[in-house]
N, C-alpha and C positions, 0 to 999 in steps of 0.2 A: 504494500500500500504506500507507494512513493508518489508524492505530488510532483508534477512536472515543474521545471523552473518557472518562476513567475514571469508571465508575459510582460512586455513593455506596457506599463499601465496607461501611457499617453497615446500609444498607437493601437491599442486593443480595439477590435471591432465592437466588443461588448462594453457595457457601461462599467466604468471604474471610478474610484474616488478622485483620480487624477485627470480624468478626461471629460467630466460632466459637471453640470451646474443645475441647481433646482430653481424653478420659477414658481412663485406662489402668488395667485391673483384673486383678490376679492372674496376671501372667506369671512364675510361680514354678516351680522345677524339677519338682515333682510334677505340676503341671497341664500343663506343656509335654510332659513325658514320657508323659502319658496321652492325648495327642491322636492321633486315628486318622482324622480327616476330611481331612487333607492332609499333605504332607511336612513334617516338623517343622523341618528346617533352613530351608526356604523360609518357614515361618511366622515363625521367629525373624528372618530377614532382613527380612521385611515389617513386623513390629511395630517393629523397630529403625528401619527407614526412615520409618515413620509418626512415631515419636518425633523423629527428626532433622528431619523436615519441620516439626513443631510448633516446634522450636527455630529453624529457618531463618526461618520466617514469624512468629515471636514470638507464638504462640498461648498463652493461659493453659492450663496443664496441671494436671489433678487425677489423682494417682497413688495407687492404693489396693492394699493387700495384705490377706491374710487369715491370721490365726492365727500371725503371726511373734512377737508379744510373748508369746503363750501357750506358745511353744516347740513347737507342733504342726506348724509349717510353716517353710520356709526363706525367706529374702529373695528378691527378684526375681532372674532370671537375670543374670549379670554383664554380658552384652552390652547389656541394657537399663539396668542401673544406671549404666553408663558414660555413657550419653547423658543420663539423668535425674538425675545425681548432685546437681545443685543444686536439685532439686525436693523439697518435703516429701512424705513418704509417710504416708498415712492408713491405719493398720492397724485391723482390725476383726475381729469374730467372726461377724457376720451373713453369710449366703450372699448375700443381697440387699444390696448396698452402699447402696442408697437408704434402707435402714432404719437406717443408721449416722448418728448426728447430726453428727459432725465431717465426714464425707464430704459430706453434704447441704449443710452450711454452706459448704464449699469450692467446691462447684459453684455455689451461689447467688452467692458472692463474685466469681466470674468476670464476672458481669454479662452473660454471653452466653446466647442462647436456642437457638443451633444447637450441638448436642453431637455431636462425632465420637467415637463410643463403641466401645471395644475391650475385650475381656475373654476369659478362659478360665474355664469352658467356655461355648460359645455357648448351650447349653441351660439354663444356670442363671445364672451370674454376669454374663452379658450380657443375657439375656432379661428377667430380673426388674427390674433398674434401668431398662432401656430402656422397658419397659411403664409403669413408674411415672413416668418422666420425660415420656413422651408424654401420660399422663393429666393431668399438671400443666402442659401447654401448651408444653413444649420440643419442638424438632425434633431427631430423632435420626437420625444418619447412621452406618451400619455399614460399614466396609471389610471386605468378606466374605472377602478373602484374607489378612487379618491377624488373624482370629479362628478358633477351632477347637473341635470337640466330640469327645466320646469315641467317636463313630462318624459316618460321613457322613450316615446317616439322622437321627441326633439333631441334628446341625448344621443340616441342611436344614430339618427341622421347626421348629427354633427360629427360623431366619431367616424362614420363612413366617409364623410367629406375630407376629414383630416387624413385618413388612411389612403384615400384615392390620390391625395396630393403628395403622398410619400411618407407621412407620419407613421410611427411605430406604436402599436398599442401593447401595453404591458399591464401587469397587475401589481398591487402593492407587495405581495409576497415575492413575486418575481424580482422586483426591484431590490428588496432586501438581499435575496440570494445572489443576485448579479453583482452587487457591491461587495459582498463578503467573499464569495467564490470558493473559499477553502476553509475547512474547520481548523486547520493548523495555523491560521492567522489569529493567534491567541489574543492579540491586543484588542481585537474587537469581537471575538467569538461570543463572549458572555453578553455583551450589549446587543449583538445580533439576535440572540434568542429572546432577550428582553423585549425587543421590538415586536416579535410575534405575540408574546404574552400580553403586551400592552394594547395591541390591536385586536385582541380577542381570540388569538390562535392558541393551539394546544401543543405546538411543536416542541416548546421548551420542556414540558413535562415528558413528552414522548421520548426525547433524546436525553432524559436524565437531569434536566435543569428544572428544579422545583421553584415555582414563583415565590414560594414562601421563604426560600433560602436567604 
């Protein structure tokens, strides 16, 4: 049971902590409360898990909100703010975050071409920047169970549009596994299993990690 030599993490075709960045857009109370494509609590668990994973693996994070400064909307949900409290927030008025100058500059400043993109709603605030990023040569990865739309039909149609444009659809669990890749990477293995436990998974107990430890 010998692991192969670790691939070049920057050139790897798969997602690695060294070649990807996390984009988080509009997980604010109004948007979360309007989601009808999946269970809202599960959605919250998943986006918080994705944010925690970005912290564990030290990914650059670009966090954007809409209309907080104008007073028309509230800040992100507290569960997410707790995880991303040290990250700057780029507030904007554009529905398409890619049309906001500061947001675009923040994405470019990460130096990463693989974007793990999450947003509410799927049919607008995710689709529009995803399509623009793809058009500019970025690779876009969407954790489909950490995003949501105002209906299942709207969510599914938006994901199809992103995929048809070249975007890659993944799951939250797949994201965790892709970033970790090898159980022998002991510096993050324990936190890797904690991510599953905190998002409602049982893999930690299955593999001998008890959540109560």
